[in-house]
C-alpha positions as CSV (number, residue, x, y, z in Angstrom):
1,X,100.9,101.9,117.6
2,X,97.9,99.8,117.0
3,X,100.0,96.7,116.4
4,X,102.0,97.4,119.6
5,X,98.8,97.8,121.6
6,X,97.2,94.7,120.1
7,X,100.2,92.4,120.4
8,X,101.8,93.5,123.6
9,X,98.5,94.3,125.3
10,X,97.1,90.9,124.5
11,X,100.2,89.1,125.7
12,X,100.2,91.1,129.0
13,X,96.5,90.6,129.5
14,X,96.9,86.8,128.9
15,X,99.7,86.6,131.3
16,X,97.9,88.5,134.0
17,X,94.7,86.5,133.7
18,X,96.5,83.1,133.5
19,X,98.8,83.9,136.5
20,X,95.8,85.1,138.5
21,X,93.8,82.0,137.7
22,X,96.7,79.7,138.5
23,X,97.2,81.4,141.8
24,X,93.5,81.2,142.6
25,X,93.5,77.5,141.7
26,X,96.5,76.9,144.0
27,X,94.6,78.7,146.8
28,X,91.6,76.5,146.3
29,X,89.2,79.3,145.5
30,X,88.0,78.2,142.0
31,X,88.0,74.4,142.4
32,X,90.5,73.5,139.7
33,X,92.5,70.3,140.2
34,X,96.3,70.9,140.3
35,X,97.7,68.9,137.4
36,X,100.9,69.3,135.3
37,X,98.8,70.9,132.5
38,X,96.9,73.3,134.7
39,X,99.2,76.2,134.0
40,X,98.8,75.7,130.2
41,X,95.0,75.5,130.6
42,X,95.2,78.8,132.5
43,X,97.3,80.2,129.6
44,X,94.7,79.0,127.1
45,X,91.9,80.6,129.1
46,X,93.8,83.8,129.4
47,X,94.3,83.9,125.6
48,X,90.7,83.2,125.0
49,X,89.3,85.8,127.4
50,X,91.8,88.6,126.6
51,X,90.4,89.5,123.2
52,X,87.8,91.9,124.5
53,X,86.0,94.6,122.4
54,X,85.4,98.0,124.1
55,X,81.9,98.3,122.5
56,X,80.6,100.9,125.0
57,X,83.8,103.0,124.7
58,X,83.7,103.0,120.9
59,X,80.0,103.8,120.9
60,X,80.6,106.7,123.3
61,X,83.5,108.0,121.2
62,X,81.3,107.9,118.1
63,X,78.5,109.8,119.7
64,X,77.8,113.3,118.5
65,X,77.7,114.6,122.1
66,X,81.4,114.0,122.6
67,X,84.3,115.5,120.7
68,X,86.9,112.8,120.9
69,X,90.4,113.0,119.6
70,X,90.4,111.2,116.2
71,X,93.7,109.6,116.9
72,X,92.5,108.2,120.2
73,X,89.4,106.8,118.5
74,X,91.4,105.2,115.7
75,X,93.8,103.6,118.2
76,X,91.0,102.1,120.3
77,X,88.9,101.0,117.4
78,X,91.9,99.5,115.5
79,X,93.2,97.7,118.6
80,X,89.8,96.2,119.4
81,X,89.6,94.7,115.9
82,X,93.2,93.5,115.7
83,X,93.4,91.9,119.2
84,X,90.9,89.2,118.0
85,X,93.4,88.0,115.4
86,X,96.3,88.2,117.9
87,X,94.3,86.1,120.4
88,X,93.5,83.5,117.8
89,X,97.2,83.1,116.9
90,X,98.2,83.0,120.6
91,X,95.6,80.4,121.4
92,X,96.6,78.2,118.5
93,X,100.3,78.6,119.4
94,X,99.7,77.6,123.1
95,X,97.6,74.6,121.9
96,X,100.5,73.5,119.7
97,X,102.9,73.5,122.7
98,X,100.5,72.1,125.2
99,X,102.2,68.7,125.7
100,X,105.8,70.1,126.1
101,X,107.6,69.7,129.4
102,X,106.9,72.8,131.6
103,X,105.4,75.0,128.9
104,X,105.5,78.7,129.8
105,X,103.8,81.6,128.1
106,X,106.9,83.9,128.3
107,X,109.3,81.5,126.8
108,X,111.4,81.6,123.6
109,X,109.7,78.6,121.8
110,X,106.2,79.8,122.4
111,X,106.9,83.5,121.7
112,X,109.0,82.6,118.7
113,X,106.3,80.4,117.3
114,X,103.7,83.1,118.0
115,X,105.6,85.8,116.2
116,X,106.3,83.4,113.2
117,X,102.6,82.5,112.8
118,X,101.4,86.1,113.3
119,X,103.9,87.6,110.8
120,X,103.5,84.8,108.4
121,X,99.7,85.1,108.4
122,X,100.0,88.9,108.0
123,X,102.3,88.5,105.0
124,X,100.1,85.9,103.3
125,X,97.0,88.0,103.8
126,X,98.6,91.3,102.6
127,X,100.2,89.6,99.6
128,X,96.9,87.8,98.6
129,X,94.9,91.0,99.0
130,X,97.4,93.1,97.0
131,X,97.5,90.5,94.2
132,X,93.8,90.3,93.9
133,X,93.5,94.1,94.0
134,X,96.1,94.3,91.2
135,X,94.3,91.8,89.1
136,X,91.0,93.8,89.5
137,X,92.9,97.0,88.6
138,X,94.4,95.5,85.4
139,X,91.1,94.0,84.3
140,X,89.3,96.1,81.7
141,X,86.2,94.0,81.2
142,X,85.5,92.5,84.6
143,X,83.4,95.5,85.6
144,X,80.7,94.4,83.1
145,X,80.1,91.2,85.1
146,X,79.3,92.0,88.7
147,X,78.6,88.4,89.6
148,X,82.1,87.5,88.4
149,X,83.6,90.3,90.6
150,X,81.9,89.1,93.7
151,X,82.7,85.4,92.9
152,X,86.4,86.3,92.5
153,X,86.5,88.0,95.9
154,X,84.8,85.0,97.5
155,X,87.2,82.6,95.9
156,X,90.2,84.8,96.7
157,X,89.1,84.8,100.4
158,X,88.8,81.0,100.4
159,X,92.1,80.4,98.7
160,X,93.8,82.8,101.1
161,X,92.4,80.9,104.1
162,X,93.3,77.5,102.6
163,X,96.9,78.5,101.6
164,X,97.5,80.0,105.1
165,X,96.3,76.9,106.8
166,X,98.3,74.7,104.4
167,X,101.5,76.7,105.3
168,X,100.9,76.2,109.0
169,X,99.8,79.8,109.6
170,X,96.5,81.1,110.9
171,X,93.9,81.2,108.2
172,X,91.5,83.5,110.1
173,X,94.3,86.1,110.7
174,X,95.4,86.0,107.1
175,X,91.8,86.4,106.0
176,X,91.5,89.4,108.3
177,X,94.4,91.2,106.7
178,X,93.2,90.1,103.2
179,X,89.9,91.9,103.9
180,X,91.7,95.0,105.2
181,X,93.6,95.3,101.9
182,X,90.5,94.7,99.8
183,X,88.5,97.3,101.7
184,X,91.3,99.9,101.3
185,X,92.3,99.3,97.7
186,X,90.0,97.0,95.8
187,X,86.9,98.9,96.6
188,X,87.7,101.5,94.0
189,X,88.2,98.9,91.3
190,X,84.7,97.5,91.6
191,X,81.8,98.5,89.5
192,X,78.9,100.4,91.1
193,X,76.5,97.3,91.1
194,X,79.3,95.2,92.6
195,X,79.9,97.8,95.4
196,X,76.3,97.6,96.5
197,X,75.9,93.9,96.0
198,X,79.2,93.0,97.7
199,X,78.4,95.2,100.7
200,X,75.0,93.6,101.2
201,X,76.2,90.1,100.5
202,X,79.2,90.2,102.8
203,X,77.2,92.0,105.5
204,X,74.5,89.4,105.4
205,X,76.9,86.5,105.6
206,X,78.7,88.1,108.5
207,X,75.4,88.6,110.4
208,X,74.4,85.0,109.7
209,X,77.8,83.6,110.8
210,X,77.7,85.7,114.0
211,X,74.2,84.5,114.8
212,X,75.1,80.9,114.2
213,X,78.1,81.2,116.6
214,X,76.0,82.7,119.4
215,X,73.2,80.1,118.9
216,X,75.8,77.3,118.9
217,X,77.4,78.6,122.1
218,X,74.0,79.0,123.8
219,X,73.0,75.4,122.9
220,X,76.3,74.0,124.0
221,X,76.1,75.9,127.3
222,X,72.5,74.7,127.9
223,X,73.3,71.1,127.1
224,X,76.4,71.1,129.3
225,X,74.6,72.1,132.5
226,X,74.0,68.5,133.4
227,X,77.3,67.1,132.1
228,X,79.9,69.3,133.7
229,X,80.5,70.6,137.2
230,X,80.0,74.4,137.3
231,X,82.1,75.9,140.1
232,X,80.8,79.2,141.4
233,X,84.3,80.5,142.0
234,X,85.3,80.0,138.3
235,X,82.2,81.8,137.2
236,X,82.9,84.8,139.5
237,X,86.5,84.8,138.3
């Protein structure tokens, strides 16, 4: 159910946003120039903007004042996490087909490539996570060296990303499923010091990476004020 909501929901949201934006551009409301690639640009914007996270809804469901159905909470929380990976794959697929003649979102080449990259990245991530978890499970002495355990997880994550990119898949999506497998199965194979250290280390790196992304976006947005024409209609849209 989560996969269906994430994949189908992201595709539908992308199509609705891109079709609405293209219609608004043809009507002259958002100030976009009509070019042969405008429809593809609208598709790219739709894929970029469709990966939304229902932060307020998840926070409300997690509140002690509300008794939410656990299944509903799991569906919304899982879909909000997975739709990011789906949107990344969809954006990369649309970029790959950008210069084709009359590219359309709901076409066999684009949807076929999208499914191939998504499924391939999923398989690479799950296989790499299962292999590393099995290696940790079979190791008898690795638990005495917490630094080696954490280093092995870091190297496994990097190799999974690199292999997926080399195969033409999505490294970020493969890394997402790699982390899901490790969190579900490899956590119990770690020693107690490694459990604490890995949680702190990965959490700190995640916070730093997220902060760097937001700082970078803010700097780029501030520096672009005098370089690009900001149309009020696009902002409202």
